[in-house]
N, C-alpha and C positions, 0 to 999 in steps of 0.2 A: 502493501499500500503506500503510496505517497503522502510525505507532510504538505499541509496548506502553508506556503512560508509565511503568508498575511497572518493567519491564526498564530502561528509559531512566533513570530513577531510581537502580537499583542501582547503573550502570556510572558516573553519576555521581558515589555514593559513593565509588568508587575511583578517581575521575579525577586526584589528587593522584599517584597512585602507577603507573597503567597509561594509557597513551594509546587513546584510542577512539573510534570513527566509527560514524557513522548512515549505512548505506546505503539513499539514499534510494527506491532503485528497487525494493526488495526489503522495504522497512521494516524492516528487522534492525539489531539493535545489536551492534558487535563492540568487541568490545575484545583489546589485545595480549598474547598469554597469556605468562606468566612464565616458564613451560619453554620458549620457543623460545631456539633459538640465535641468534646475532648473525645470520649467513647469513639464516636464517629470518624474522627479523625485518625485515631488509633486503629480501627480495624481496618480503613483505607489502608494507610500505610503497610496493615499486615499484609494487606492481600497482594500490595506491590512487591513486597517483601519474598513473598511465596512464591512470586513468579518474575523475580527480579530482573532476567535475562532479558525480559520483553518487554523493559521499562529502560528509558532514556530518561533521568533526573536534569534538570534542565538548571541552568547556572545562572548564578545570582548576574547577571548581563547589565543590569543599573549601575551597582556597584561596580563592576570589572570595567565599564565601555562610558559610561557617562561623563566623566572628567577627559578622556579624550575626544569624544565628538562634541563636548565644549568647547574645546580648546583648536578643534579643525574647524566647527562654526565660526567661530571668534577670526581666525585665520581667513576664512574665505568673503568676509566681511569686505569692501573696499578700505584702503588704506584711509586713515585720517580718524575723525572725532570718535564715528561709531566703531569701527575697528581698537580703538586706546581704550575707550571705555568697558569694553567687554575684556579684556586682556587684563587691564585694571580689576577689573571685577574678579576675574580668576585667581590673584594672587594670594596666598597666604591661605590662613583657615577660616571656612568658612564662605568660601569662591563661590562653590555651586549656590549657593544661596543669592548671592549679588548677583553672579549671573542671569539667573533667573529675572533677577528684581531688573538688572537691565532689559535685558530683554523686552520684559513689557514696556519699560519708560520710551525704549526705543522703538517700539509698535514694531518690534520685528519677531514675535509672538507664533502669527503663521509660517514664517521663515524657517525659526527653529523648529516650530512641531515637524513638517514635512520632512528638515535636517536630520530631527531625531527620528521619525519615523524610516526612512531610507537606510539611516545607520546602523537601527534594527533589525530591519531585513538584511542587511550585508551579513550582521552577527547570524543570525539564524540561517542564511545560507550556508555560511562558512561552519557552522553546528553541524547542518546536515551534512556537509560533504567532510567535513573529520569523522562520520561517523557511519560514513556508507549508506547514508538514508537520500531515497529518494524523495525531491521533492517538487510540487510546481508552483508556479509562480503568481 
């Protein structure tokens, strides 16, 4: 079965707050539901562990790739005040929060969201290729 790359990218966007898996046999992306109680979550995880060779855990793509994507987005802006403000926002601790604030102030939110989605699609594609999983765009 082929993995839906868009579905995988959407799951990766939540990977910092939700644990997810790819069901390799069915080609499905699964996220632990926030509404699951502790017992249901435990049962769900045990079911996966009992058949672990058919599941691939999703990495925390947000923590692994967000900073790099922010830096690439800032670098992609024309040189000048916008570029400088985004670069300065990323400097030091708390840079991601300042970057998001600057993106909103500079009216770049739609451009950032598109860049972020494309970046996560690339991460999803790489994840599939690294694990020899077929996917569709």
